[in-house]
Residue frames as a rotation matrix with the C-alpha (Angstrom) as fourth column:
UNK 1
0.710 0.703 0.039 -9.89
-0.091 0.146 -0.985 12.04
-0.698 0.696 0.168 35.71
UNK 2
0.462 -0.611 -0.643 -6.69
-0.887 -0.301 -0.351 12.72
0.020 0.732 -0.681 33.73
UNK 3
-0.568 -0.703 0.428 -5.06
-0.729 0.671 0.134 9.53
-0.381 -0.236 -0.894 35.09
UNK 4
0.009 0.680 0.733 -8.12
0.001 0.733 -0.680 7.51
-1.000 0.007 0.006 34.24
UNK 5
0.854 0.320 -0.410 -8.14
-0.351 -0.227 -0.908 8.84
-0.384 0.920 -0.082 30.68
UNK 6
0.051 -0.933 -0.358 -4.42
-0.997 -0.024 -0.078 8.11
0.064 0.360 -0.931 30.30
UNK 7
-0.595 -0.233 0.769 -4.80
-0.434 0.899 -0.064 4.59
-0.676 -0.372 -0.636 31.65
UNK 8
0.426 0.835 0.348 -7.76
-0.007 0.387 -0.922 4.01
-0.905 0.390 0.171 29.36
UNK 9
0.730 -0.226 -0.645 -5.73
-0.682 -0.295 -0.669 5.14
-0.039 0.928 -0.370 26.29
UNK 10
-0.395 -0.912 0.105 -2.84
-0.911 0.404 0.081 2.90
-0.117 -0.064 -0.991 27.31
UNK 11
-0.306 0.392 0.867 -5.24
-0.145 0.881 -0.450 -0.02
-0.941 -0.264 -0.213 27.68
UNK 12
0.767 0.636 -0.082 -6.76
-0.157 0.062 -0.986 0.61
-0.622 0.769 0.148 24.25
UNK 13
0.390 -0.680 -0.620 -3.38
-0.911 -0.187 -0.368 0.85
0.134 0.709 -0.693 22.58
UNK 14
-0.604 -0.587 0.539 -2.31
-0.678 0.734 0.039 -2.41
-0.419 -0.342 -0.841 24.26
UNK 15
-0.011 0.724 0.690 -5.47
0.006 0.690 -0.724 -4.08
-1.000 -0.004 -0.012 23.00
UNK 16
0.559 0.293 -0.776 -5.08
-0.684 -0.365 -0.631 -2.88
-0.468 0.884 -0.004 19.42
UNK 17
0.703 -0.225 0.675 -2.51
0.251 0.966 0.060 -5.61
-0.666 0.127 0.735 18.78
UNK 18
0.536 -0.473 0.699 -0.88
0.844 0.290 -0.451 -5.05
0.010 0.832 0.554 15.40
UNK 19
-0.125 -0.676 -0.726 2.02
0.412 -0.701 0.582 -2.74
-0.902 -0.227 0.367 14.79
UNK 20
0.849 0.304 -0.433 2.08
-0.224 -0.535 -0.815 -0.20
-0.479 0.788 -0.386 12.03
UNK 21
0.821 -0.563 0.095 4.76
0.344 0.354 -0.870 -0.24
0.456 0.747 0.484 9.36
UNK 22
0.145 -0.857 -0.495 8.42
0.943 -0.032 0.330 0.21
-0.299 -0.515 0.803 10.34
UNK 23
0.438 -0.002 -0.899 9.77
0.128 -0.990 0.064 3.76
-0.890 -0.143 -0.433 10.25
UNK 24
-0.083 -0.557 -0.826 12.13
-0.843 -0.402 0.356 3.26
-0.531 0.726 -0.436 7.27
UNK 25
0.610 0.454 0.650 10.70
-0.100 0.857 -0.505 0.71
-0.786 0.243 0.568 4.84
UNK 26
0.848 -0.349 -0.400 13.38
-0.462 -0.114 -0.880 1.46
0.261 0.930 -0.257 2.24
UNK 27
-0.163 -0.980 0.115 16.21
-0.851 0.081 -0.519 0.11
0.499 -0.183 -0.847 4.41
UNK 28
0.435 0.322 -0.841 16.23
-0.035 0.939 0.342 -3.62
0.900 -0.120 0.420 5.26
UNK 29
-0.545 -0.697 -0.467 18.70
0.485 0.192 -0.853 -3.03
0.684 -0.691 0.233 8.10
UNK 30
-0.810 0.321 0.490 16.43
-0.536 -0.745 -0.398 -0.42
0.237 -0.585 0.776 9.67
UNK 31
0.264 0.933 -0.246 13.49
-0.720 0.360 0.593 -2.82
0.642 0.020 0.766 9.37
UNK 32
0.125 -0.316 -0.940 15.57
0.313 0.912 -0.265 -5.56
0.941 -0.261 0.213 10.96
UNK 33
-0.886 -0.464 -0.008 16.49
0.197 -0.361 -0.912 -3.26
0.420 -0.809 0.411 13.89
UNK 34
-0.600 0.721 0.347 12.91
-0.770 -0.637 -0.009 -2.00
0.215 -0.273 0.938 14.21
UNK 35
0.516 0.853 0.082 11.20
-0.857 0.511 0.068 -5.44
0.016 -0.105 0.994 13.94
UNK 36
-0.547 -0.835 0.057 13.58
-0.836 0.548 0.006 -8.23
-0.036 -0.045 -0.998 15.02
UNK 37
-0.286 0.527 0.800 10.66
-0.193 0.786 -0.587 -10.64
-0.938 -0.323 -0.123 15.47
UNK 38
0.740 0.506 -0.443 9.76
-0.514 0.000 -0.858 -10.18
-0.434 0.863 0.260 11.79
UNK 39
0.085 -0.785 -0.614 13.26
-0.938 0.145 -0.316 -11.28
0.337 0.603 -0.723 10.76
UNK 40
-0.699 -0.256 0.668 13.13
-0.535 0.807 -0.251 -14.30
-0.474 -0.533 -0.701 13.04
UNK 41
0.269 0.888 0.374 9.80
-0.184 0.428 -0.885 -15.23
-0.946 0.169 0.278 11.34
UNK 42
0.752 0.033 -0.659 11.19
-0.653 -0.106 -0.750 -14.73
-0.095 0.994 -0.058 7.85
UNK 43
-0.364 -0.921 -0.138 14.31
-0.919 0.379 -0.107 -16.73
0.150 0.088 -0.985 8.64
UNK 44
-0.449 0.328 0.831 12.11
-0.300 0.821 -0.486 -19.53
-0.842 -0.467 -0.270 9.98
UNK 45
0.665 0.738 -0.114 10.09
-0.291 0.115 -0.950 -19.35
-0.688 0.665 0.291 6.75
UNK 46
0.331 -0.620 -0.711 13.26
-0.922 -0.053 -0.384 -19.52
0.200 0.783 -0.589 4.69
UNK 47
-0.703 -0.588 0.400 14.37
-0.673 0.732 -0.107 -22.65
-0.230 -0.345 -0.910 6.58
UNK 48
-0.237 0.722 0.650 10.93
-0.106 0.646 -0.756 -24.26
-0.966 -0.248 -0.076 6.29
UNK 49
0.657 0.699 0.283 9.99
0.237 0.165 -0.957 -23.38
-0.716 0.696 -0.057 2.71
UNK 50
-0.100 -0.816 0.570 13.14
0.910 0.157 0.383 -22.03
-0.402 0.557 0.727 1.07
UNK 51
0.650 0.387 0.654 11.84
0.640 -0.742 -0.197 -18.51
0.410 0.547 -0.730 0.40
UNK 52
-0.433 -0.900 -0.049 14.76
0.791 -0.353 -0.500 -16.05
0.432 -0.256 0.865 0.81
UNK 53
-0.131 0.332 -0.934 14.18
0.798 -0.524 -0.299 -13.23
-0.589 -0.784 -0.196 3.33
UNK 54
-0.745 -0.226 -0.628 14.86
-0.038 -0.925 0.378 -10.49
-0.666 0.305 0.680 0.80
UNK 55
-0.860 0.511 0.015 12.26
0.095 0.132 0.987 -11.90
0.502 0.850 -0.163 -1.64
UNK 56
-0.137 0.813 -0.566 9.67
0.971 0.223 0.085 -12.17
0.195 -0.538 -0.820 1.14
UNK 57
-0.303 -0.057 -0.951 10.44
0.599 -0.788 -0.144 -8.65
-0.741 -0.613 0.273 2.29
UNK 58
-0.956 -0.081 -0.283 10.12
-0.161 -0.660 0.734 -7.11
-0.246 0.747 0.618 -1.19
UNK 59
-0.631 0.773 -0.064 6.86
0.366 0.370 0.854 -8.94
0.684 0.515 -0.516 -1.85
UNK 60
-0.067 0.592 -0.803 5.39
0.996 -0.010 -0.091 -7.95
-0.062 -0.806 -0.589 1.52
UNK 61
-0.654 -0.211 -0.726 6.36
0.229 -0.970 0.075 -4.36
-0.720 -0.118 0.683 0.87
UNK 62
-0.957 0.270 -0.105 4.56
-0.184 -0.287 0.940 -4.42
0.224 0.919 0.325 -2.49
UNK 63
-0.451 0.841 -0.299 1.47
0.580 0.530 0.619 -6.15
0.679 0.106 -0.727 -1.21
UNK 64
0.500 0.744 -0.443 0.76
0.782 -0.168 0.600 -4.22
0.372 -0.647 -0.666 1.99
UNK 65
0.067 -0.635 0.770 3.62
-0.165 -0.768 -0.619 -1.78
0.984 -0.085 -0.156 2.68
UNK 66
-0.744 -0.441 -0.502 3.89
0.285 0.470 -0.836 -3.79
0.605 -0.765 -0.224 5.95
UNK 67
-0.520 0.658 0.544 0.39
-0.833 -0.533 -0.152 -2.85
0.190 -0.532 0.825 7.12
UNK 68
-0.962 0.104 0.253 -1.36
-0.003 0.921 -0.390 -5.68
-0.273 -0.376 -0.885 9.04
UNK 69
-0.165 0.986 0.014 -4.82
0.285 0.061 -0.957 -4.43
-0.944 -0.154 -0.291 8.15
UNK 70
-0.743 -0.177 -0.645 -4.23
-0.497 -0.500 0.709 -3.72
-0.448 0.848 0.283 4.44
UNK 71
0.006 0.797 0.604 -7.25
0.393 0.554 -0.734 -4.34
-0.920 0.241 -0.310 2.22
UNK 72
-0.642 -0.105 0.759 -8.07
0.764 -0.159 0.625 -3.83
0.055 0.982 0.182 -1.45
UNK 73
-0.955 0.295 -0.016 -9.99
-0.295 -0.955 -0.017 -0.68
-0.020 -0.011 1.000 -2.40
UNK 74
-0.349 0.921 0.173 -13.74
0.116 0.225 -0.967 -0.49
-0.930 -0.318 -0.185 -2.03
UNK 75
-0.746 0.325 0.582 -16.11
0.614 -0.004 0.789 -0.78
0.259 0.946 -0.196 -4.97
UNK 76
-0.743 0.487 -0.459 -18.73
-0.073 -0.740 -0.669 1.94
-0.665 -0.464 0.585 -5.25
UNK 77
-0.293 0.758 0.583 -22.26
0.953 0.283 0.112 1.88
-0.080 0.588 -0.805 -6.63
UNK 78
0.664 0.570 0.484 -23.33
0.664 -0.747 -0.033 5.15
0.343 0.343 -0.874 -8.26
UNK 79
0.043 -0.806 0.591 -20.01
0.261 -0.562 -0.785 6.60
0.964 0.188 0.186 -7.13
UNK 80
-0.366 -0.198 0.909 -20.92
-0.676 -0.614 -0.406 7.02
0.639 -0.764 0.091 -3.48
UNK 81
0.672 0.597 0.438 -22.58
-0.740 0.513 0.435 3.84
0.034 -0.617 0.787 -2.08
UNK 82
-0.428 -0.861 0.276 -20.00
-0.862 0.480 0.161 1.32
-0.271 -0.168 -0.948 -0.74
UNK 83
0.683 0.655 -0.323 -20.43
-0.730 0.632 -0.261 -1.99
0.033 0.414 0.910 -2.52
UNK 84
0.914 -0.373 0.160 -17.85
0.321 0.905 0.278 -4.48
-0.249 -0.202 0.947 -1.16
UNK 85
0.233 -0.927 -0.293 -14.19
-0.454 -0.370 0.811 -4.65
-0.860 -0.056 -0.507 -2.05
UNK 86
0.169 -0.278 -0.945 -12.28
-0.981 0.049 -0.190 -5.46
0.099 0.959 -0.265 -5.20
UNK 87
0.020 -0.150 -0.988 -11.24
-0.148 0.977 -0.152 -8.80
0.989 0.149 -0.002 -3.66
UNK 88
0.917 0.365 -0.160 -11.03
0.056 0.278 0.959 -10.59
0.395 -0.888 0.235 -0.34
UNK 89
0.047 -0.988 -0.146 -7.28
0.565 0.147 -0.812 -9.93
0.824 -0.044 0.565 -0.04
UNK 90
0.873 0.265 0.410 -6.32
-0.200 -0.572 0.795 -8.90
0.445 -0.776 -0.446 3.45
UNK 91
0.873 -0.485 -0.046 -3.35
0.188 0.247 0.951 -8.48
-0.449 -0.839 0.307 5.78
UNK 92
0.144 -0.947 -0.287 0.41
-0.384 -0.320 0.866 -8.31
-0.912 -0.015 -0.409 5.33
UNK 93
-0.708 -0.500 0.498 0.46
0.130 0.601 0.789 -10.87
-0.694 0.624 -0.360 2.50
UNK 94
-0.335 0.690 -0.642 -2.82
-0.867 -0.492 -0.075 -9.76
-0.368 0.532 0.763 0.85
UNK 95
-0.995 0.019 0.101 -3.93
0.045 0.963 0.266 -13.41
-0.092 0.269 -0.959 0.72
UNK 96
-0.363 0.924 -0.124 -7.42
-0.774 -0.225 0.591 -13.99
0.519 0.310 0.797 -0.67
UNK 97
0.190 0.565 0.803 -9.91
-0.945 0.326 -0.005 -16.12
-0.264 -0.758 0.596 1.25
UNK 98
0.942 0.273 -0.194 -9.68
-0.325 0.885 -0.334 -19.29
0.080 0.377 0.923 -0.87
UNK 99
0.281 -0.917 -0.285 -5.90
-0.083 0.273 -0.959 -19.36
0.956 0.293 0.000 -1.01
UNK 100
-0.381 -0.377 0.844 -5.62
-0.832 -0.259 -0.491 -18.65
0.404 -0.889 -0.214 2.71
UNK 101
0.508 0.638 0.579 -8.04
-0.804 0.593 0.052 -21.51
-0.310 -0.491 0.814 3.46
UNK 102
0.832 -0.297 -0.469 -5.99
-0.097 0.754 -0.650 -23.82
0.546 0.586 0.599 1.17
UNK 103
-0.166 -0.960 0.226 -2.84
-0.376 -0.151 -0.914 -22.86
0.912 -0.237 -0.336 3.09
UNK 104
-0.227 0.137 0.964 -4.45
-0.974 -0.042 -0.223 -23.44
0.010 -0.990 0.143 6.49
UNK 105
0.818 0.561 0.130 -5.89
-0.554 0.828 -0.087 -26.80
-0.157 -0.001 0.988 5.41
UNK 106
0.699 -0.578 -0.421 -2.66
-0.016 0.576 -0.818 -28.04
0.715 0.578 0.393 3.83
UNK 107
-0.313 -0.924 0.220 -0.36
-0.243 -0.146 -0.959 -26.91
0.918 -0.354 -0.179 6.62
UNK 108
0.027 0.417 -0.909 -2.69
0.787 0.552 0.276 -27.67
0.617 -0.723 -0.313 9.54
UNK 109
-0.889 -0.374 -0.265 -2.29
0.459 -0.715 -0.528 -24.08
0.008 -0.591 0.807 10.78
UNK 110
-0.095 0.980 0.177 -6.02
0.878 -0.001 0.478 -23.54
0.468 0.201 -0.860 11.31
UNK 111
0.513 0.321 -0.796 -5.44
0.764 -0.592 0.254 -20.67
-0.390 -0.739 -0.550 13.75
UNK 112
-0.579 -0.799 0.162 -3.20
0.776 -0.479 0.410 -18.67
-0.250 0.363 0.898 11.37
UNK 113
0.507 0.717 -0.478 -4.24
0.557 -0.696 -0.453 -15.04
-0.658 -0.036 -0.752 10.87
UNK 114
0.413 -0.300 0.860 -3.54
0.846 -0.225 -0.484 -12.82
0.339 0.927 0.161 7.87
UNK 115
0.713 -0.136 0.688 -2.79
-0.170 -0.985 -0.018 -9.83
0.680 -0.104 -0.726 10.06
UNK 116
0.802 -0.552 0.230 -0.11
-0.093 0.265 0.960 -11.74
-0.590 -0.791 0.161 12.00
UNK 117
0.380 -0.704 -0.600 3.33
-0.919 -0.361 -0.159 -11.15
-0.104 0.612 -0.784 10.49
UNK 118
-0.547 -0.636 0.545 4.67
-0.596 0.753 0.280 -14.62
-0.588 -0.172 -0.790 11.36
UNK 119
0.039 0.654 0.756 1.65
0.291 0.716 -0.635 -16.30
-0.956 0.245 -0.162 9.76
UNK 120
0.855 0.271 -0.442 1.82
-0.279 -0.479 -0.832 -14.04
-0.437 0.835 -0.334 6.70
UNK 121
-0.015 -0.953 -0.304 5.50
-0.973 -0.057 0.225 -14.85
-0.232 0.299 -0.926 6.24
UNK 122
-0.575 -0.166 0.801 4.88
-0.177 0.981 0.076 -18.57
-0.799 -0.098 -0.594 6.52
UNK 123
0.507 0.820 0.266 1.99
0.213 0.181 -0.960 -18.29
-0.835 0.543 -0.083 4.03
UNK 124
0.681 -0.276 -0.678 4.21
-0.682 -0.576 -0.451 -16.42
-0.266 0.770 -0.580 1.59
UNK 125
-0.440 -0.891 0.110 6.98
-0.815 0.448 0.368 -19.04
-0.377 0.072 -0.923 1.86
UNK 126
-0.291 0.443 0.848 4.44
0.157 0.897 -0.414 -21.85
-0.944 0.012 -0.330 1.39
UNK 127
0.751 0.644 -0.146 2.94
0.003 -0.224 -0.975 -20.11
-0.660 0.732 -0.170 -1.66
UNK 128
0.346 -0.708 -0.615 6.39
-0.924 -0.372 -0.090 -19.49
-0.165 0.600 -0.783 -3.21
UNK 129
-0.620 -0.527 0.581 7.28
-0.460 0.844 0.276 -23.15
-0.635 -0.096 -0.766 -2.64
UNK 130
0.200 0.778 0.595 4.07
0.332 0.517 -0.789 -24.09
-0.922 0.356 -0.155 -4.48
UNK 131
0.786 0.057 -0.616 5.09
-0.474 -0.584 -0.659 -21.76
-0.397 0.810 -0.432 -7.31
UNK 132
-0.300 -0.940 -0.163 8.44
-0.911 0.231 0.342 -23.58
-0.283 0.251 -0.926 -7.55
UNK 133
-0.574 0.127 0.809 6.67
-0.036 0.983 -0.179 -26.96
-0.818 -0.132 -0.559 -7.44
UNK 134
0.321 0.878 0.356 3.88
0.421 0.204 -0.884 -26.10
-0.848 0.434 -0.304 -9.91
UNK 135
0.990 0.137 -0.029 5.65
0.049 -0.531 -0.846 -23.71
-0.131 0.836 -0.533 -12.28
UNK 136
0.453 -0.886 0.102 9.36
0.879 0.424 -0.219 -24.30
0.151 0.189 0.970 -11.78
UNK 137
0.652 -0.195 0.733 10.04
-0.068 -0.977 -0.200 -20.76
0.755 0.081 -0.651 -10.49
UNK 138
-0.282 -0.843 -0.457 13.31
0.588 0.225 -0.777 -20.48
0.758 -0.488 0.432 -8.54
UNK 139
0.398 0.459 -0.794 12.84
0.916 -0.163 0.366 -19.27
0.039 -0.873 -0.486 -4.98
UNK 140
-0.280 -0.608 -0.743 15.31
0.596 -0.717 0.361 -16.38
-0.752 -0.342 0.563 -5.45
UNK 141
-0.788 0.054 0.614 13.55
0.560 -0.353 0.750 -15.19
0.258 0.934 0.248 -8.67
UNK 142
-0.632 0.523 -0.572 11.58
0.291 -0.524 -0.801 -12.30
-0.719 -0.672 0.179 -7.15
UNK 143
-0.734 0.320 -0.599 10.28
-0.648 -0.594 0.477 -11.17
-0.203 0.738 0.643 -10.56
UNK 144
-0.532 0.505 -0.680 8.54
-0.347 0.602 0.719 -14.40
0.773 0.618 -0.145 -11.53
UNK 145
-0.742 0.266 -0.616 7.62
0.657 0.476 -0.585 -15.29
0.138 -0.838 -0.527 -7.95
UNK 146
-0.735 0.482 -0.477 5.73
-0.101 -0.773 -0.626 -12.02
-0.670 -0.412 0.617 -7.77
UNK 147
-0.601 0.518 -0.609 3.96
-0.765 -0.150 0.627 -12.60
0.233 0.842 0.486 -11.11
UNK 148
-0.518 0.405 -0.753 2.76
0.222 0.914 0.339 -16.04
0.826 0.008 -0.564 -9.86
UNK 149
-0.795 0.217 -0.567 1.85
0.567 -0.068 -0.821 -14.55
-0.217 -0.974 -0.069 -6.49
UNK 150
-0.699 0.514 -0.497 -0.27
-0.444 -0.857 -0.262 -11.88
-0.561 0.038 0.827 -8.10
UNK 151
-0.272 0.596 -0.755 -1.92
-0.940 0.003 0.341 -13.88
0.206 0.803 0.560 -10.92
UNK 152
0.537 0.447 0.715 -2.07
-0.647 0.763 0.009 -17.27
-0.542 -0.467 0.699 -9.23
UNK 153
-0.348 -0.727 0.592 -0.39
-0.188 0.673 0.716 -20.50
-0.918 0.138 -0.371 -10.27
UNK 154
0.098 0.476 0.874 -2.82
0.790 0.496 -0.359 -21.22
-0.605 0.726 -0.328 -13.12
UNK 155
0.932 0.280 -0.229 -2.77
0.127 -0.847 -0.517 -17.62
-0.339 0.452 -0.825 -14.32
UNK 156
0.207 -0.946 -0.250 1.00
-0.672 -0.323 0.666 -17.62
-0.711 0.030 -0.703 -14.38
UNK 157
-0.384 -0.313 0.869 1.07
0.246 0.872 0.423 -20.93
-0.890 0.377 -0.258 -16.26
UNK 158
0.464 0.653 0.598 -1.34
0.790 -0.001 -0.613 -19.46
-0.400 0.757 -0.517 -18.86
UNK 159
-0.581 -0.744 0.330 0.84
0.813 -0.549 0.194 -16.37
0.037 0.381 0.924 -19.17
UNK 160
0.462 0.877 0.130 -1.96
0.861 -0.479 0.172 -13.99
0.213 0.032 -0.977 -18.18
UNK 161
0.395 -0.401 -0.827 0.65
0.440 -0.708 0.553 -11.54
-0.807 -0.582 -0.103 -16.87
UNK 162
-0.520 -0.705 0.482 2.10
0.739 -0.088 0.668 -11.04
-0.429 0.703 0.567 -20.35
UNK 163
-0.159 0.554 0.817 -0.82
0.759 -0.460 0.460 -8.83
0.631 0.694 -0.347 -21.37
UNK 164
0.869 0.426 -0.250 -0.59
0.476 -0.588 0.654 -6.65
0.132 -0.687 -0.714 -18.24
UNK 165
0.160 -0.836 0.525 2.15
0.365 -0.445 -0.818 -4.08
0.917 0.323 0.233 -18.74
UNK 166
0.329 0.014 0.944 1.47
-0.684 -0.686 0.249 -2.52
0.651 -0.728 -0.216 -15.35
UNK 167
0.956 0.026 0.292 1.97
-0.233 0.675 0.700 -5.89
-0.179 -0.737 0.652 -13.63
UNK 168
0.590 -0.802 0.092 5.22
0.713 0.464 -0.526 -6.55
0.379 0.376 0.846 -15.46
UNK 169
0.044 -0.533 0.845 6.43
-0.102 -0.844 -0.527 -3.10
0.994 -0.063 -0.092 -14.30
UNK 170
0.614 0.270 0.742 5.34
-0.741 -0.126 0.659 -3.86
0.272 -0.955 0.122 -10.76
UNK 171
0.959 -0.283 0.009 7.19
0.271 0.925 0.265 -7.19
-0.083 -0.251 0.964 -10.81
UNK 172
0.262 -0.894 0.364 10.31
0.539 -0.177 -0.823 -5.39
0.800 0.412 0.435 -12.05
UNK 173
0.144 -0.143 0.979 10.04
-0.608 -0.793 -0.026 -3.00
0.781 -0.592 -0.201 -9.07
UNK 174
0.902 0.197 0.384 9.64
-0.426 0.544 0.723 -5.95
-0.067 -0.816 0.575 -6.70
UNK 175
0.722 -0.691 -0.020 12.74
0.638 0.678 -0.365 -7.60
0.266 0.251 0.931 -8.21
UNK 176
0.040 -0.726 0.687 14.78
0.135 -0.677 -0.723 -4.36
0.990 0.121 0.071 -7.89
UNK 177
0.398 0.190 0.897 13.64
-0.794 -0.418 0.441 -3.92
0.459 -0.888 -0.016 -4.30
UNK 178
0.997 -0.048 0.054 14.51
0.018 0.887 0.461 -7.56
-0.070 -0.459 0.886 -3.47
UNK 179
0.384 -0.915 0.124 18.04
0.689 0.195 -0.698 -7.03
0.615 0.353 0.705 -4.88
UNK 180
-0.014 -0.342 0.940 18.40
-0.306 -0.893 -0.329 -3.81
0.952 -0.293 -0.092 -2.91
UNK 181
0.719 0.334 0.610 17.22
-0.679 0.145 0.720 -5.49
0.152 -0.931 0.331 0.30
UNK 182
0.895 -0.415 -0.161 19.58
0.418 0.908 -0.019 -8.42
0.155 -0.050 0.987 -0.32
UNK 183
0.051 -0.917 0.396 22.54
0.440 -0.335 -0.833 -6.08
0.897 0.217 0.386 -0.72
UNK 184
0.132 0.037 0.991 21.59
-0.664 -0.738 0.116 -4.08
0.736 -0.673 -0.073 2.39
UNK 185
0.910 0.333 0.248 21.20
-0.403 0.564 0.720 -7.23
0.100 -0.755 0.648 4.49
UNK 186
0.550 -0.786 -0.282 24.81
0.553 0.596 -0.583 -8.25
0.626 0.164 0.762 3.70
UNK 187
-0.369 -0.775 0.513 26.03
0.219 -0.609 -0.762 -5.22
0.903 -0.169 0.394 5.66
UNK 188
0.034 0.396 0.918 23.88
-0.828 -0.503 0.247 -5.24
0.559 -0.768 0.311 8.77
UNK 189
-0.903 -0.428 -0.045 24.13
-0.316 0.729 -0.607 -7.46
0.293 -0.534 -0.793 11.82
């Protein structure tokens, strides 16, 4: 019976698919050692779309803390009855339904999944390339790329972020983290 239970647990863990976050999310070299496939995906995205690895990494950290099943908080009716979620954002990149569909239609990647790191990285690079194209934001500018990522291309163009002090602070943290990751990545193999 013990062997059966152990085999069943191993089977379930194999079927669960996604990995949890890396052990040390503050250190880009540790993430690279822990998840080499993630870095291959981000390097591919950088070649394809021009989004630097350190900017992708900092944005992914902010959006999901590297959790494949990340979702926005629930809304509650009368304080205790679940009533949907704040938005449809889901997965590593926290892409909302409409933007994810736009990405899949435009790139032809109909099978892309938001809880797949490679797909999330490609989405993020595609979106950042759109931000450069539509709003003139440099790919290495983590601060403004994050503002456009959060508020959307039209929201960024309107300057909606300027009235959100909390968002400006968050973008500054993303920028600082991107710079820290960039520096760390210079010293790891």
